[in-house]
DSSP file (Angstrom, degrees, kcal/mol; ACC not computed):
  #  RESIDUE AA STRUCTURE BP1 BP2  ACC     N-H-->O    O-->H-N    N-H-->O    O-->H-N    TCO  KAPPA ALPHA  PHI   PSI    X-CA   Y-CA   Z-CA
    1    1 A M              0   0    0      0, 0.0    51,-0.5     0, 0.0    33,-0.2   0.000 360.0 360.0 360.0 138.8  -83.1  -30.2   82.6
    2    2 A Y  E     -AB  33  51A   0     31,-2.3    31,-1.2    49,-0.2     2,-0.5  -0.505 360.0-157.0 -72.1 141.4  -86.4  -30.9   80.9
    3    3 A T  E     -AB  32  50A   0     47,-2.5    47,-2.1    29,-0.2     2,-0.5  -0.992   5.4-163.8-128.9 129.5  -89.5  -29.8   82.8
    4    4 A V  E     -AB  31  49A   0     27,-3.4    27,-1.9    -2,-0.5     2,-0.4  -0.955  10.2-145.1-117.3 134.0  -92.8  -31.6   81.9
    5    5 A T  E     -AB  30  48A   0     43,-1.9    43,-0.7    -2,-0.5    25,-0.2  -0.776  17.4-121.2 -99.6 127.8  -96.0  -30.0   82.9
    6    6 A K        -     0   0    0     23,-2.6     3,-0.1    -2,-0.4     6,-0.1  -0.421  24.7-122.7 -67.0 138.0  -99.0  -32.2   84.0
    7    7 A K    >   -     0   0    0      4,-0.1     3,-0.9    -2,-0.1    -1,-0.1  -0.560  37.7 -92.8 -80.0 152.7 -102.2  -31.9   82.1
    8    8 A P  T 3  S+     0   0    0      0, 0.0    -1,-0.1     0, 0.0     3,-0.1  -0.215 106.2  14.6 -62.5 149.7 -105.3  -30.9   84.0
    9    9 A L  T 3  S+     0   0    0      1,-0.2     2,-0.3    -3,-0.1    -2,-0.0   0.716  99.0 120.7  56.3  28.9 -107.5  -33.8   85.3
   10   10 A T    <   -     0   0    0     -3,-0.9    -1,-0.2     1,-0.1     4,-0.1  -0.774  69.3 -92.1-116.3 156.0 -104.8  -36.4   84.8
   11   11 A A        -     0   0    0     -2,-0.3    -4,-0.1     2,-0.1    15,-0.1  -0.290  24.7-126.2 -63.0 152.3 -103.2  -38.7   87.3
   12   12 A N  S    S+     0   0    0     13,-0.1    14,-3.1    -6,-0.1     2,-0.5   0.706  97.3  55.4 -75.0 -18.2 -100.0  -37.7   89.1
   13   13 A T  E    S-D   25   0B   0     12,-0.2     2,-0.5    10,-0.0    12,-0.2  -0.948  72.7-154.4-116.6 131.9  -98.2  -41.0   88.0
   14   14 A I  E     -D   24   0B   0     10,-2.9     9,-3.7    -2,-0.5    10,-1.7  -0.943  15.9-151.7-110.6 130.1  -98.0  -41.9   84.3
   15   15 A W  E     -D   22   0B   0     -2,-0.5     2,-0.8     7,-0.3     3,-0.1  -0.692  16.0-129.7-107.5 148.2  -97.7  -45.7   83.6
   16   16 A D  E  >> -D   21   0B   0      5,-3.2     4,-3.4    -2,-0.3     5,-0.8  -0.878  21.6-161.8 -96.0 110.7  -96.1  -47.5   80.8
   17   17 A A  T  45S+     0   0    0     -2,-0.8    -1,-0.2     1,-0.2    -2,-0.0   0.837  84.8  51.8 -64.0 -32.7  -98.8  -49.9   79.8
   18   18 A K  T  45S+     0   0    0      1,-0.2    -1,-0.2    -3,-0.1    -2,-0.0   0.940 121.9  30.3 -72.0 -45.4  -96.6  -52.3   77.8
   19   19 A K  T  45S-     0   0    0      2,-0.2    -2,-0.2     0, 0.0    -1,-0.2   0.710  98.0-132.9 -89.6 -22.5  -94.0  -52.7   80.7
   20   20 A G  T  <5 +     0   0    0     -4,-3.4    -3,-0.2     1,-0.3    -2,-0.0   0.833  68.8 110.0  78.1  27.6  -96.4  -52.3   83.6
   21   21 A V  E   <S-D   16   0B   0     -5,-0.8    -5,-3.2    -7,-0.0    -1,-0.3  -0.953  76.6 -88.7-135.7 154.6  -94.1  -49.8   85.4
   22   22 A P  E     -D   15   0B   0      0, 0.0    -7,-0.3     0, 0.0     3,-0.1  -0.384  23.5-164.8 -65.5 138.3  -94.3  -46.1   86.0
   23   23 A L  E    S-     0   0B   0     -9,-3.7     2,-0.3     1,-0.4    -8,-0.2   0.856  70.6 -26.7 -84.4 -41.7  -92.9  -43.6   83.4
   24   24 A C  E     -D   14   0B   0    -10,-1.7   -10,-2.9     2,-0.0     2,-0.4  -0.993  50.3-132.5-166.6 164.5  -92.9  -40.6   85.7
   25   25 A K  E     -D   13   0B   0     -2,-0.3     2,-0.3   -12,-0.2   -12,-0.2  -0.992  20.5-140.7-129.2 122.5  -94.5  -39.0   88.8
   26   26 A F        -     0   0    0    -14,-3.1     2,-0.5    -2,-0.4     5,-0.2  -0.569  12.9-165.9 -82.6 143.7  -95.5  -35.4   88.8
   27   27 A V  B >  S-C   30   0A   0      3,-2.9     3,-1.4    -2,-0.3    -2,-0.0  -0.988  79.7  -7.5-130.8 121.1  -94.9  -33.5   92.0
   28   28 A N  T 3  S-     0   0    0     -2,-0.5    -1,-0.1     1,-0.2     3,-0.1   0.860 129.8 -60.4  63.0  28.5  -96.7  -30.2   92.3
   29   29 A G  T 3  S+     0   0    0      1,-0.2   -23,-2.6   -24,-0.1     2,-0.3   0.555 120.0  98.8  72.1  12.4  -97.8  -30.7   88.7
   30   30 A V  E <   -AC   5  27A   0     -3,-1.4    -3,-2.9   -25,-0.2     2,-0.4  -0.949  48.1-170.6-128.5 145.3  -94.2  -30.7   87.4
   31   31 A F  E     -A    4   0A   0    -27,-1.9   -27,-3.4    -2,-0.3     2,-0.4  -0.992  11.3-161.3-133.8 130.1  -91.8  -33.6   86.5
   32   32 A K  E     +A    3   0A   0     -2,-0.4     2,-0.3   -29,-0.2   -29,-0.2  -0.948  21.4 146.9-116.1 139.3  -88.1  -33.0   85.8
   33   33 A T  E     -A    2   0A   0    -31,-1.2   -31,-2.3    -2,-0.4    -2,-0.0  -0.970  45.4-145.9-159.0 161.6  -85.8  -35.2   84.0
   34   34 A N        +     0   0    0     -2,-0.3     2,-0.8   -33,-0.2    19,-0.1   0.240  65.6 119.3-109.2   2.5  -82.7  -35.4   81.6
   35   35 A D     >  -     0   0    0      1,-0.2     4,-1.6   -33,-0.1     5,-0.1  -0.635  45.1-170.5 -82.3 111.3  -84.0  -38.5   79.9
   36   36 A T  H  > S+     0   0    0     -2,-0.8     4,-2.1     2,-0.2    -1,-0.2   0.902  84.1  49.7 -67.0 -46.0  -84.4  -37.5   76.2
   37   37 A D  H  > S+     0   0    0      1,-0.2     4,-2.4     2,-0.2    -1,-0.2   0.935 110.4  50.3 -59.9 -46.5  -86.4  -40.7   75.3
   38   38 A L  H  > S+     0   0    0      1,-0.2     4,-1.9     2,-0.2    -1,-0.2   0.840 110.0  51.4 -65.2 -36.8  -88.8  -40.4   78.2
   39   39 A V  H  X S+     0   0    0     -4,-1.6     4,-2.2     2,-0.2    -1,-0.2   0.853 107.6  52.8 -68.2 -36.7  -89.4  -36.7   77.2
   40   40 A E  H  X S+     0   0    0     -4,-2.1     4,-2.6     2,-0.2    -2,-0.2   0.933 108.6  50.4 -59.3 -47.7  -90.2  -37.7   73.6
   41   41 A K  H  X S+     0   0    0     -4,-2.4     4,-1.3     1,-0.2    -2,-0.2   0.897 112.3  45.9 -56.8 -43.8  -92.7  -40.2   74.9
   42   42 A L  H  <>S+     0   0    0     -4,-1.9     5,-2.6     2,-0.2    -1,-0.2   0.838 109.5  54.3 -71.2 -31.7  -94.4  -37.7   77.0
   43   43 A K  H ><5S+     0   0    0     -4,-2.2     3,-2.2     3,-0.2    -2,-0.2   0.957 107.8  51.9 -57.7 -49.5  -94.4  -35.1   74.1
   44   44 A N  H 3<5S+     0   0    0     -4,-2.6    -2,-0.2     1,-0.3    -1,-0.2   0.773 105.7  55.7 -63.2 -27.7  -96.2  -37.7   71.9
   45   45 A M  T 3<5S-     0   0    0     -4,-1.3    -1,-0.3    -5,-0.2    -2,-0.2   0.505 126.2-101.7 -81.7   0.2  -98.8  -38.1   74.7
   46   46 A G  T < 5S+     0   0    0     -3,-2.2    -3,-0.2     1,-0.3     2,-0.2   0.455  71.1 145.4  99.3   5.9  -99.5  -34.5   74.6
   47   47 A Y      < -     0   0    0     -5,-2.6     2,-0.4    -8,-0.1    -1,-0.3  -0.507  52.9-113.7 -75.8 143.3  -97.6  -33.2   77.7
   48   48 A E  E     -B    5   0A   0    -43,-0.7   -43,-1.9    -2,-0.2     2,-0.4  -0.575  36.4-169.0 -71.2 128.7  -95.9  -29.6   77.6
   49   49 A V  E     +B    4   0A   0     -2,-0.4     2,-0.3   -45,-0.2   -45,-0.2  -0.993   7.8 177.2-123.0 139.3  -92.2  -30.0   77.7
   50   50 A T  E     +B    3   0A   0    -47,-2.1   -47,-2.5    -2,-0.4     2,-0.1  -0.892  39.3  26.9-126.3 161.3  -89.6  -27.1   78.3
   51   51 A G  E    S-B    2   0A   0     -2,-0.3     2,-0.3   -49,-0.2   -49,-0.2  -0.293  71.7 -94.0  86.5-173.7  -86.0  -26.8   78.7
   52   52 A E        -     0   0    0    -51,-0.5     2,-0.2    -2,-0.1     3,-0.1  -0.914  41.5 -78.6-143.7 166.3  -83.2  -28.9   77.4
   53   53 A K        -     0   0    0     -2,-0.3   -19,-0.1   -52,-0.2     2,-0.1  -0.477  54.3-109.1 -67.9 133.4  -81.0  -31.7   78.6
   54   54 A D        -     0   0    0     -2,-0.2    -1,-0.1     1,-0.1   -52,-0.0  -0.357  17.0-135.2 -70.1 145.5  -78.3  -30.5   80.9
   55   55 A A  S    S+     0   0    0      1,-0.3    -1,-0.1    -2,-0.1    -2,-0.1   0.877  99.4  15.0 -75.3 -37.6  -74.8  -30.6   79.4
   56   56 A N  S    S-     0   0    0      2,-0.0    -1,-0.3     3,-0.0     3,-0.0  -0.659  82.7-159.0-132.9  75.4  -73.2  -32.3   82.6
   57   57 A P        -     0   0    0      0, 0.0     2,-0.3     0, 0.0    -4,-0.0  -0.353  22.8-121.6 -58.1 136.2  -76.1  -33.6   84.8
   58   58 A Q        -     0   0    0      1,-0.1     2,-0.3     3,-0.0    -4,-0.0  -0.635  23.2-121.1 -78.9 140.0  -74.7  -34.0   88.3
   59   59 A K        -     0   0    0     -2,-0.3    -1,-0.1     1,-0.1     3,-0.0  -0.614  28.4-111.9 -79.8 138.6  -75.0  -37.5   89.6
   60   60 A Q        -     0   0    0     -2,-0.3    -1,-0.1     1,-0.1     3,-0.0  -0.594  37.5-110.7 -75.7 130.6  -77.1  -37.8   92.8
   61   61 A P        -     0   0    0      0, 0.0     2,-0.9     0, 0.0    -1,-0.1  -0.262  30.5-111.1 -66.5 156.3  -74.9  -38.7   95.8
   62   62 A D        +     0   0    0      1,-0.1    -3,-0.0     2,-0.1     0, 0.0  -0.793  35.6 179.1 -89.4 110.6  -75.4  -42.2   97.2
   63   63 A T        +     0   0    0     -2,-0.9     2,-0.2     2,-0.1    -1,-0.1   0.436  43.2 114.9 -93.9  -3.3  -77.1  -41.8  100.6
   64   64 A R        -     0   0    0      1,-0.1     2,-0.4    -3,-0.0    -2,-0.1  -0.454  58.3-139.9 -70.6 138.9  -77.4  -45.5  101.2
   65   65 A R        -     0   0    0     -2,-0.2     2,-0.9     4,-0.0     3,-0.1  -0.773  11.0-128.9 -97.9 143.4  -75.2  -46.8  104.2
   66   66 A N     >  -     0   0    0     -2,-0.4     4,-1.9     1,-0.2     3,-0.4  -0.826  21.6-160.2 -78.6 104.5  -73.3  -50.0  104.4
   67   67 A H  H  > S+     0   0    0     -2,-0.9     4,-1.4     1,-0.3    -1,-0.2   0.830  88.1  56.8 -68.6 -28.9  -74.7  -51.3  107.7
   68   68 A K  H  4 S+     0   0    0      1,-0.2     4,-0.4     2,-0.2     3,-0.4   0.935 109.2  45.6 -59.5 -47.6  -71.7  -53.6  108.2
   69   69 A E  H >4 S+     0   0    0     -3,-0.4     3,-1.1     1,-0.2    -1,-0.2   0.867 109.7  55.2 -65.9 -35.0  -69.3  -50.7  107.9
   70   70 A A  H 3< S+     0   0    0     -4,-1.9    -1,-0.2     1,-0.3    -2,-0.2   0.768 102.0  58.3 -76.4 -18.7  -71.5  -48.6  110.3
   71   71 A D  T 3<        0   0    0     -4,-1.4    -1,-0.3    -3,-0.4    -2,-0.2   0.594 360.0 360.0 -80.9  -5.8  -71.3  -51.2  113.0
   72   72 A K    <         0   0    0     -3,-1.1    -1,-0.2    -4,-0.4    -2,-0.1   0.467 360.0 360.0 -75.7 360.0  -67.6  -51.1  113.1
């Protein structure tokens, strides 16, 4: 997994100015991702990137509940 380190005196959320959506949000000065395209954008913006893409990234479990099924 790639680890991106926040630059000093910058915002915790980096925005995509063209699309008007957040690119990433740093937590305790760090952002972790497997998105290679995003990592390249952040590198080009001067952020320090370490690590590499996971060979088999684990999918996050779906914790949402179907309320209709829960009511049965």
